[in-house]
C-alpha positions in Angstrom: 0.0 0.0 0.0 1.2 3.5 -0.8 0.1 7.0 0.3 1.0 10.6 -0.5 3.8 11.6 1.9 4.7 15.0 0.5 3.7 17.3 -2.4 6.8 18.8 -4.1 6.8 22.3 -5.5 9.6 24.3 -7.2 10.9 27.6 -5.9 13.6 29.9 -7.1 14.0 31.1 -3.4 13.4 28.1 -1.2 13.8 30.0 2.1 11.2 32.7 1.0 8.8 30.0 -0.2 9.3 28.0 3.1 8.6 31.1 5.2 5.3 31.7 3.3 4.1 28.1 3.5 5.1 27.6 7.1 3.0 30.6 8.1 0.1 29.8 5.6 -0.3 26.2 6.8 1.1 26.2 10.3 3.9 23.9 9.2 7.5 23.5 10.4 10.7 22.2 8.9 11.0 18.4 9.4 14.8 19.0 9.7 16.8 22.1 8.9 16.5 23.0 5.2 19.1 24.1 2.7 19.2 26.7 0.0 18.1 23.9 -2.4 15.6 21.8 -0.4 13.3 21.7 2.6 10.5 19.4 3.8 7.7 21.0 5.7 5.3 19.1 7.9 2.3 20.0 10.1 3.1 21.4 13.5 0.2 19.5 15.1 0.8 15.9 14.1 0.5 13.8 11.0 -0.5 15.1 7.6 0.7 15.5 4.1 4.1 17.3 3.9 5.1 20.0 1.5 8.6 19.8 0.0 10.2 22.8 -1.7 13.0 22.3 -4.1 15.1 24.9 -6.0 13.9 25.1 -9.6 14.6 27.4 -12.5 11.5 26.1 -14.4 8.9 28.8 -15.2 5.6 28.8 -13.4 2.7 27.4 -15.3 -0.1 29.9 -15.7 -2.6 27.0 -15.8 -0.9 24.4 -13.7 -1.7 20.7 -14.2 -1.2 20.1 -10.5 -1.9 22.6 -7.7 -2.8 22.8 -4.0 -6.5 23.2 -2.9 -6.7 24.8 0.6 -10.1 24.2 2.3 -11.7 26.8 4.5 -15.0 27.6 6.0 -13.9 31.2 6.2 -12.7 31.7 2.7 -12.7 35.5 2.5 -10.7 35.8 5.8 -8.2 33.1 4.7 -7.7 34.8 1.3 -7.0 38.1 3.2 -4.6 36.4 5.6 -2.7 34.6 2.8 -2.4 37.9 0.8 -1.0 39.6 3.9 1.6 36.8 4.1 2.7 37.5 0.5 0.3 35.6 -1.8 -1.1 37.5 -4.7 -4.5 37.3 -6.4 -4.5 35.8 -9.9 -6.6 37.2 -12.7 -8.2 33.9 -13.4 -10.4 33.9 -16.5 -11.5 30.3 -16.1 -13.8 30.8 -13.1 -17.1 28.9 -13.6 -20.3 30.7 -12.6 -20.8 30.6 -8.9 -17.2 29.4 -8.2 -16.4 28.1 -4.8 -12.7 28.8 -5.1 -10.3 31.8 -5.4 -7.0 31.4 -7.2 -3.9 32.8 -5.6 -0.2 32.6 -6.2 2.5 32.0 -3.6 5.6 34.1 -3.3 7.1 32.0 -6.1 4.1 32.4 -8.4 2.9 28.8 -7.8 -0.9 28.8 -8.2 -3.2 27.4 -5.5 -6.8 27.7 -4.7 -8.7 28.5 -1.5 -11.9 26.5 -1.5 -15.1 27.7 0.4 -16.3 24.6 2.2 -19.6 26.3 3.1 -20.4 26.8 -0.6 -23.6 25.0 -1.5 -23.5 25.5 -5.3 
């Protein structure tokens, strides 16, 4: 049997990306990171890790893989994440009555904040 242990994302500045995601998700470094690699894990116990590796690859504007962050206070979470350094993305692919907001982290990696109270 296998399971997802970590999701890996590229970053041109691993330390900057790690600082953002640690604050965004309440994660910590599993062990001290380097300029090229860090593995982040939940502070409060088990869960999927987030690994950040140095990458020179360009960010995909419409990524094939991305993170979905679930929240029952979507608007407040979007504001909090933007205050941490995320940026809103001009997303032209929103469906009518979308339950998600597209943001980009400090490296430009797209992710969504999903409204778990949305009934549409």
